[in-house]
C-alpha positions as semicolon CSV with decimal commas, in nm:
position;residue;x (nm);y (nm);z (nm)
1;M;-0,221;5,244;-0,666
2;T;-0,105;5,316;-0,382
3;P;0,216;5,089;-0,206
4;M;0,050;4,903;0,005
5;Q;-0,200;4,802;-0,208
6;K;-0,131;4,390;-0,350
7;T;-0,212;4,211;-0,769
8;G;-0,180;3,943;-0,871
9;P;-0,161;3,619;-0,704
10;D;-0,073;3,756;-0,370
11;A;-0,414;3,944;-0,416
12;A;-0,600;3,718;-0,487
13;L;-0,492;3,519;-0,178
14;S;-0,566;3,821;0,020
15;A;-0,874;3,787;-0,101
16;A;-0,999;3,492;-0,059
17;P;-1,221;3,391;0,224
18;A;-1,106;3,272;0,511
19;S;-1,438;3,064;0,533
20;K;-1,291;2,933;0,168
21;R;-0,968;2,827;0,301
22;L;-0,837;2,461;0,344
23;H;-0,843;2,482;0,694
24;P;-0,785;2,075;0,932
25;G;-1,168;2,113;0,955
26;R;-1,250;2,142;0,636
27;F;-1,083;1,842;0,534
28;L;-1,188;1,627;0,809
29;R;-1,514;1,708;0,709
30;R;-1,498;1,694;0,333
31;W;-1,297;1,404;0,323
32;P;-1,359;1,160;0,631
33;A;-1,248;0,910;0,515
34;L;-0,989;1,017;0,388
35;S;-0,858;1,211;0,720
36;L;-0,957;0,914;0,921
37;G;-0,670;0,670;0,681
38;L;-0,449;0,927;0,764
39;V;-0,500;0,908;1,086
40;L;-0,458;0,522;1,128
41;L;-0,120;0,471;0,863
42;A;0,031;0,818;1,121
43;L;-0,059;0,582;1,414
44;A;0,129;0,274;1,238
45;C;0,383;0,387;1,072
46;V;0,454;0,533;1,445
47;M;0,495;0,201;1,603
48;A;0,687;0,049;1,358
49;V;0,980;0,362;1,386
50;F;0,972;0,348;1,698
51;A;0,941;-0,021;1,806
52;P;1,195;-0,067;2,004
53;L;1,097;0,259;2,206
54;L;0,768;0,127;2,241
55;A;0,821;-0,250;2,287
56;T;0,808;-0,411;2,641
57;H;1,065;-0,690;2,589
58;D;1,277;-0,828;2,296
59;P;1,039;-0,918;2,022
60;Q;1,256;-1,312;1,997
61;A;1,361;-1,352;2,328
62;L;1,218;-1,712;2,428
63;D;1,123;-1,793;2,732
64;A;1,009;-2,144;2,905
65;T;0,892;-2,038;3,176
66;Q;0,664;-1,828;3,048
67;R;0,526;-1,969;2,742
68;L;0,116;-1,872;2,700
69;K;0,049;-1,714;2,964
70;P;-0,246;-1,458;2,933
71;P;-0,269;-1,048;2,870
72;S;-0,105;-0,876;3,198
73;A;0,093;-0,595;3,327
74;E;0,350;-0,819;3,251
75;A;0,283;-0,877;2,974
76;W;-0,012;-0,729;2,755
77;F;-0,127;-0,921;2,548
78;G;0,027;-1,248;2,614
79;T;0,318;-1,469;2,586
80;A;0,322;-1,745;2,246
81;M;0,409;-2,069;2,293
82;M;0,816;-2,017;2,342
83;G;0,737;-1,777;2,551
84;R;0,783;-1,499;2,341
85;D;0,640;-1,126;2,415
86;V;0,275;-1,080;2,201
87;Y;0,335;-0,696;2,186
88;S;0,661;-0,687;2,140
89;R;0,609;-0,882;1,800
90;V;0,335;-0,714;1,719
91;I;0,469;-0,407;1,763
92;Y;0,808;-0,530;1,530
93;G;0,551;-0,727;1,270
94;A;0,434;-0,338;1,149
95;R;0,779;-0,246;1,016
96;V;0,769;-0,624;0,825
97;S;0,351;-0,551;0,678
98;L;0,470;-0,163;0,595
99;V;0,793;-0,261;0,383
100;V;0,607;-0,500;0,230
101;G;0,354;-0,297;0,147
102;F;0,485;-0,013;0,039
103;G;0,790;-0,158;-0,169
104;V;0,595;-0,362;-0,370
105;A;0,333;-0,076;-0,426
106;V;0,619;0,170;-0,503
107;L;0,801;-0,152;-0,765
108;A;0,494;-0,271;-0,888
109;T;0,323;0,097;-1,023
110;A;0,699;0,233;-1,118
111;A;0,734;-0,105;-1,378
112;G;0,356;-0,123;-1,450
113;M;0,317;0,216;-1,547
114;A;0,672;0,150;-1,788
115;I;0,482;-0,173;-1,891
116;G;0,125;-0,028;-1,975
117;L;0,253;0,262;-2,144
118;V;0,512;0,141;-2,419
119;A;0,154;-0,118;-2,437
120;G;-0,082;0,188;-2,492
121;F;0,138;0,323;-2,802
122;S;0,329;0,025;-2,998
123;R;0,016;-0,147;-3,121
124;L;0,311;-0,370;-3,225
125;L;0,387;-0,503;-2,869
126;D;0,023;-0,440;-2,731
127;S;-0,055;-0,718;-2,805
128;I;0,267;-0,941;-2,683
129;I;0,270;-0,762;-2,365
130;M;-0,043;-0,823;-2,336
131;R;-0,160;-1,146;-2,377
132;I;0,194;-1,169;-2,095
133;M;-0,005;-0,997;-1,890
134;D;-0,353;-1,155;-1,933
135;G;-0,077;-1,516;-1,817
136;L;-0,019;-1,381;-1,488
137;M;-0,333;-1,258;-1,431
138;A;-0,482;-1,569;-1,486
139;I;-0,357;-1,721;-1,139
140;P;-0,448;-1,611;-0,803
141;S;-0,187;-1,370;-0,643
142;I;-0,185;-1,608;-0,392
143;L;-0,052;-1,902;-0,598
144;L;0,197;-1,766;-0,777
145;A;0,363;-1,536;-0,455
146;I;0,369;-1,874;-0,315
147;A;0,499;-2,062;-0,634
148;F;0,807;-1,749;-0,649
149;M;0,895;-1,801;-0,293
150;A;0,880;-2,120;-0,302
151;M;1,196;-2,081;-0,640
152;L;1,350;-1,779;-0,396
153;G;1,332;-1,903;-0,090
154;S;1,228;-1,711;0,296
155;S;1,308;-1,364;0,261
156;V;1,167;-0,987;0,314
157;V;1,299;-0,878;-0,007
158;N;1,140;-1,269;-0,190
159;V;0,840;-1,120;-0,012
160;I;0,858;-0,857;-0,230
161;V;0,994;-0,901;-0,533
162;A;0,728;-1,184;-0,534
163;V;0,436;-0,999;-0,389
164;T;0,581;-0,797;-0,713
165;I;0,546;-0,940;-0,995
166;S;0,157;-1,104;-0,880
167;E;0,069;-0,703;-0,820
168;I;0,198;-0,585;-1,234
169;P;-0,030;-0,676;-1,451
170;R;-0,318;-0,452;-1,277
171;V;-0,117;-0,137;-1,362
172;A;-0,022;-0,248;-1,647
173;R;-0,398;-0,321;-1,726
174;L;-0,535;-0,025;-1,610
175;V;-0,241;0,233;-1,742
176;R;-0,319;0,067;-2,063
177;S;-0,644;0,120;-2,141
178;T;-0,541;0,468;-1,948
179;V;-0,359;0,552;-2,245
180;L;-0,520;0,422;-2,479
181;S;-0,841;0,680;-2,380
182;L;-0,572;0,988;-2,288
183;R;-0,389;0,897;-2,700
184;E;-0,817;1,020;-2,839
185;Q;-0,801;1,301;-2,647
186;T;-0,760;1,625;-2,882
187;Y;-0,453;1,789;-2,729
188;V;-0,321;1,409;-2,765
189;E;-0,361;1,445;-3,128
190;A;-0,266;1,844;-3,178
191;A;0,098;1,730;-3,052
192;I;0,112;1,526;-3,226
193;T;0,077;1,688;-3,556
194;S;0,290;1,963;-3,370
195;G;0,531;1,724;-3,400
196;A;0,608;1,663;-3,071
197;S;0,778;1,353;-2,960
198;T;0,641;1,090;-2,796
199;L;0,776;1,102;-2,459
200;R;0,735;1,539;-2,457
201;I;0,338;1,442;-2,545
202;I;0,393;1,109;-2,257
203;W;0,605;1,356;-1,971
204;R;0,388;1,669;-2,022
205;H;0,025;1,474;-2,121
206;I;-0,040;1,146;-2,089
207;L;0,162;1,080;-1,728
208;P;-0,030;1,353;-1,504
209;N;-0,364;1,257;-1,652
210;A;-0,268;0,892;-1,575
211;M;-0,117;0,920;-1,222
212;P;-0,446;0,980;-1,041
213;P;-0,585;0,641;-1,101
214;V;-0,239;0,465;-1,067
215;L;-0,208;0,639;-0,758
216;V;-0,557;0,483;-0,632
217;Q;-0,506;0,169;-0,765
218;A;-0,191;0,171;-0,514
219;T;-0,278;0,238;-0,241
220;Y;-0,511;-0,168;-0,320
221;I;-0,189;-0,322;-0,391
222;C;-0,023;-0,178;-0,086
223;A;-0,282;-0,380;0,156
224;S;-0,330;-0,637;-0,076
225;A;0,078;-0,702;-0,050
226;M;0,030;-0,700;0,307
227;V;-0,272;-0,979;0,368
228;I;-0,067;-1,163;0,155
229;E;0,255;-1,163;0,286
230;A;0,060;-1,236;0,634
231;I;-0,113;-1,538;0,490
232;L;0,265;-1,627;0,323
233;S;0,386;-1,629;0,661
234;F;0,125;-1,810;0,854
235;I;0,116;-2,087;0,608
236;G;0,506;-2,105;0,618
237;A;0,597;-1,950;0,253
238;G;0,683;-1,619;0,389
239;T;0,955;-1,489;0,621
240;P;1,156;-1,691;0,809
241;P;0,978;-1,772;1,144
242;D;1,261;-1,609;1,399
243;I;1,117;-1,234;1,272
244;P;0,866;-1,075;1,383
245;S;0,603;-1,038;1,163
246;W;0,192;-1,093;1,234
247;G;0,172;-1,438;1,019
248;N;0,440;-1,509;1,260
249;I;0,251;-1,458;1,540
250;M;-0,110;-1,513;1,395
251;T;0,089;-1,870;1,294
252;E;0,236;-1,936;1,538
253;G;-0,109;-1,924;1,846
254;R;-0,326;-2,092;1,576
255;A;-0,301;-2,449;1,663
256;L;-0,477;-2,231;2,063
257;W;-0,678;-1,986;1,862
258;Q;-0,938;-2,196;2,089
259;V;-0,801;-2,219;2,446
260;K;-0,540;-1,894;2,372
261;P;-0,738;-1,677;2,072
262;H;-0,495;-1,413;2,270
263;I;-0,226;-1,498;2,022
264;V;-0,394;-1,512;1,672
265;A;-0,685;-1,233;1,816
266;F;-0,419;-0,900;1,812
267;P;-0,235;-0,986;1,539
268;A;-0,528;-0,978;1,321
269;V;-0,673;-0,714;1,470
270;V;-0,338;-0,494;1,384
271;L;-0,362;-0,601;1,048
272;S;-0,764;-0,528;1,007
273;L;-0,715;-0,171;1,081
274;T;-0,423;-0,150;0,913
275;V;-0,545;-0,309;0,628
276;L;-0,827;-0,083;0,621
277;A;-0,609;0,222;0,711
278;V;-0,491;0,171;0,332
279;N;-0,803;0,126;0,205
280;L;-0,923;0,456;0,364
281;V;-0,696;0,661;0,172
282;G;-0,731;0,511;-0,159
283;D;-1,092;0,628;-0,102
284;G;-1,005;0,929;0,008
285;L;-0,799;0,978;-0,283
286;R;-1,052;0,862;-0,531
287;D;-1,270;1,075;-0,447
288;M;-1,051;1,391;-0,457
289;L;-0,911;1,359;-0,733
290;D;-1,251;1,287;-0,922
291;P;-1,338;1,586;-1,066
292;R;-1,676;1,443;-1,129
293;R;-1,693;1,438;-0,759
294;K;-1,966;1,668;-0,648
295;S;-1,866;1,912;-0,325
C-alpha cells in the first residue's frame, strides 16, 4: 500500500461519485417543499432579528395627523387608525409570532414527550394520564387558550403558557402511540431480556425512533400556535394592544377593512406566508425522515 492511499471512511468518501453528494442544487430538487419553507422561514427570522434596522418608524409612535393614510413612499403599508406605521408594526410583529410559535413548539414537545413516555411505559398511569389528555383534547384549542388567558391576563408569556397547555395532549398521544408500537419490537424485547434499565431503553432505543414523527408534529404545533396567537390578539384576549403583533394590527383595522383594506391585508398576508413556511418545513421533514419514501 502506498503512502498516498486512503483506507476506511475517508477512502469511501473519496470514492463516492461527485454526483451522489448532496449539494444545494440536488437538495432543492429532492426536497423542493422543504427548501421553499426554509427560505421563507429564514426571511421571517431575518425580519424579526433585524426589525430595528428594517423598520422605518417607531411601531408604537402615534401621529393623529397621519391616520389612515394609504400606502405611499413615506408609509409603505399605509397607516392605521392612530397614525401608526403599518409596515413598521408588521416587521416588529414577526418577533411576537415567532417567539410564540417556537416557544410553544419547544415547551409542548418537551412536556408531551415526557407525558407520552410515562404513559407508554406505565400501564398503571396510562389510563389516568390519557383520560386527562382526552379531557383537554375534547375542548377546542382556541377555547382552552381563551379560558387560560382570562385567568392569567394579557402578555406574551401568558399566551405561550396558554397555547402550550392546549397543545400538549396532541404530542402526548403521538408519543404514547409510538412508544406502544416500539415496545413490541424485537430489539426492545432483547434489551429488556438482557437486563437493561428502563431509562437506558428509552434513551438508546425509544427516543431515536420516536423523534422523527415528534419533530414533524412540532412544526405543525408551531404553525398552530402562531394562528392561535393571532386569533387571541384579534379578539382582544392575547397580547396587550400596544404590543405590535399581527393580530393586534388586524383588529385595529377590522372596522374599516372595506374602505382601508391595507391595514388588515398586509399583516394577514405575512402571517399566512409564515404559517405556510412552517407547514412546508414540516411536510419536507416528513418526506425526508420517512424511510419508506420513494426516491
